[in-house]
C-alpha positions in Angstrom: 158.6 42.0 133.8 157.2 45.5 133.7 159.3 48.6 133.6 158.7 50.8 136.7 157.4 54.2 136.3 160.7 56.9 136.6 160.5 59.3 139.1 160.7 63.2 139.6 163.7 63.5 140.6 165.1 61.3 137.6 163.8 63.4 135.4 166.6 65.3 133.7 167.0 69.3 133.1 167.6 68.3 129.7 163.6 67.5 129.2 162.1 69.8 131.4 163.4 72.6 129.2 163.0 73.2 125.4 165.8 74.1 123.5 166.0 77.6 122.1 166.2 76.3 118.9 162.5 75.1 119.0 159.8 77.1 118.3 156.8 77.0 120.7 154.0 75.9 118.8 151.2 78.7 117.7 148.0 78.2 119.0 145.5 78.3 117.2 143.3 81.3 117.5 139.2 80.5 118.1 136.8 82.3 116.8 134.1 84.2 118.5 130.9 82.8 118.9 127.4 84.5 119.2 124.6 82.6 121.4 125.0 78.7 122.5 126.7 76.4 120.0 124.6 73.4 120.8 121.3 75.3 118.9 119.1 72.9 117.0 118.4 74.7 113.4 115.5 77.0 113.2 115.2 80.3 113.8 117.1 81.5 116.6 120.0 79.6 115.2 120.0 81.3 111.7 118.9 85.1 114.3 122.4 84.1 116.0 124.5 83.8 112.2 123.2 86.5 110.6 123.8 88.6 114.2 127.6 86.9 113.7 127.6 87.9 110.4 126.4 91.3 110.4 129.6 91.7 113.5 132.0 90.6 110.7 130.7 92.5 108.4 131.2 95.8 110.4 134.6 94.6 111.6 135.6 94.9 108.0 134.2 98.1 107.1 135.7 99.3 110.2 139.2 98.3 109.1 139.1 98.8 105.5 137.8 102.9 106.9 141.2 102.6 109.4 143.2 101.6 106.5 141.8 104.2 104.5 142.0 106.7 107.2 145.6 106.1 107.5 146.7 106.3 104.1 144.5 109.7 104.1 146.4 111.0 107.1 149.9 110.2 105.8 149.3 111.9 102.5 148.2 114.9 104.2 150.4 118.2 103.6 152.6 118.7 106.8 151.3 122.4 106.8 148.2 123.4 108.2 145.2 124.1 105.6 144.1 126.7 107.3 146.7 129.4 108.1 147.5 133.1 108.3 148.1 135.2 105.4 150.8 136.9 107.6 152.4 133.4 107.9 152.0 132.3 104.5 154.0 136.0 103.2 151.0 136.7 101.1 149.3 139.9 101.3 145.5 141.4 102.1 143.9 142.9 99.1 142.5 146.5 101.2 138.7 146.1 101.2 137.0 148.4 98.8 133.3 149.6 98.7 132.8 148.5 95.0 130.6 146.4 94.2 132.0 142.9 92.3 130.9 142.7 88.8 129.0 140.0 88.6 126.7 141.1 91.5 126.8 144.7 89.3 125.4 142.8 86.0 122.5 140.8 88.6 121.6 144.4 89.8 121.1 145.5 86.2 119.3 142.5 85.1 115.2 143.4 85.3 113.6 141.6 87.7 112.2 138.2 87.0 108.1 138.4 86.7 106.5 136.3 89.8 105.0 132.7 88.5 101.6 132.3 89.0 100.7 130.1 91.8 98.8 126.6 91.8 95.4 127.0 92.9 96.4 124.2 95.3 99.0 126.2 96.8 97.0 129.2 98.0 96.0 128.0 101.0 96.7 131.1 102.9 94.8 132.5 105.5 94.6 135.7 106.7 98.4 135.8 108.7 99.8 134.5 105.1 100.3 131.2 106.9 99.5 128.2 105.1 96.0 126.7 106.0 96.6 123.2 107.8 94.0 120.9 106.0 91.0 119.8 108.4 92.1 116.4 109.8 89.6 113.9 108.6 87.1 112.1 111.5 87.5 108.8 112.2 84.0 108.0 112.1 83.3 110.3 109.0 81.8 107.2 107.2 79.7 106.4 109.8 78.5 110.5 110.2 77.6 109.9 106.5 76.0 106.6 106.7 74.0 108.1 109.6 73.2 111.4 107.5 71.6 110.0 105.2 69.6 107.5 106.8 68.5 110.1 109.1 67.3 111.8 105.7 65.2 108.9 104.8 63.8 108.2 107.7 62.8 112.1 107.8 61.7 111.5 103.9 59.1 108.6 104.5 57.7 110.3 107.8 57.1 113.3 105.2 55.6 110.4 102.4 53.1 109.3 105.4 51.8 112.3 107.0 51.1 113.4 103.5 49.4 110.4 102.4 47.3 110.7 106.0 46.4 114.1 105.0 45.5 112.8 101.7 43.3 110.2 103.0 41.8 112.8 105.2 40.9 115.4 102.9 39.4 112.6 100.4 37.4 111.5 103.0 35.9 114.6 103.6 35.4 115.4 100.1 33.7 112.5 99.6 31.0 113.0 102.1 28.1 114.1 100.5 26.3 117.6 101.1 22.9 118.6 102.9 21.2 117.9 99.1 23.4 114.5 98.9 25.7 115.6 96.5 29.5 114.3 96.1 31.3 117.9 96.2 33.6 117.1 92.9 35.7 120.7 93.2 37.3 119.3 96.4 37.9 115.7 95.3 39.3 117.8 92.6 42.2 119.6 94.1 43.2 116.8 96.3 43.4 114.6 93.2 45.4 117.7 91.9 47.8 117.4 94.8 48.1 113.9 94.9 49.3 113.8 91.2 51.5 117.2 91.4 53.6 115.4 94.6 53.9 111.9 92.0 55.0 114.1 89.1 57.1 116.1 91.4 58.7 113.2 92.8 59.4 111.1 88.9 
C-alpha cells in the first residue's frame, strides 16, 4: 500500500532549522552579461563580446590603479611636504640684490648671431604676422582647363581671321591692272606675310 503524505504539523522543528555547525551553501556569483544571450554568431554577437571584454579590462585597470594608489598613500610621509620654513625650524636666507653666478656668466657671454631663416619661413606680411597660404580653389583644375580651351579657341579664331585676310589680299593682288598685267609686288607681300607666319609658328 502506498505511504500517506505527512502533514505540516508533523514536521519537527529539527527538520525545519538547520544546525549552526552546517554552513549555508555559497551562492555561485553569476557573471554580468551584455546584450541578449541568444544572439546568433555574427556581427552583433561579436560587438557585444567586444564591449564586455573592454569593460572587464577597464575594471582590471581600475582595480590595479586603486591598489597602487593605496600603496603610495601608505608609503607617503606623515608630515606634508609643503610646510612653512618657520614650522620646520629652518631660517630663510635674506633676499639680496646680487645676481646669481650662472646669471652673471650668461650675461657676460656674447649674444649669439641670429641664424638666417630659410626663404620658406619668411612669409610675413607688413605687420610681421605670418602670411597665410591662399586657400586652393575647389575648381582650380577646371578653371585651368577652361582657360586652356579659351586660349585655343582664340588662337583658332586668329588663324581663321589671318587666312581670310590673306585670301582677300591675294585675290586683290591677282586682279589684273588696267593693262591686263598681274601685280607681282602685291602678290609677293601677301606671300611673304604667309611665310613669316608659318616660320613664326615653327
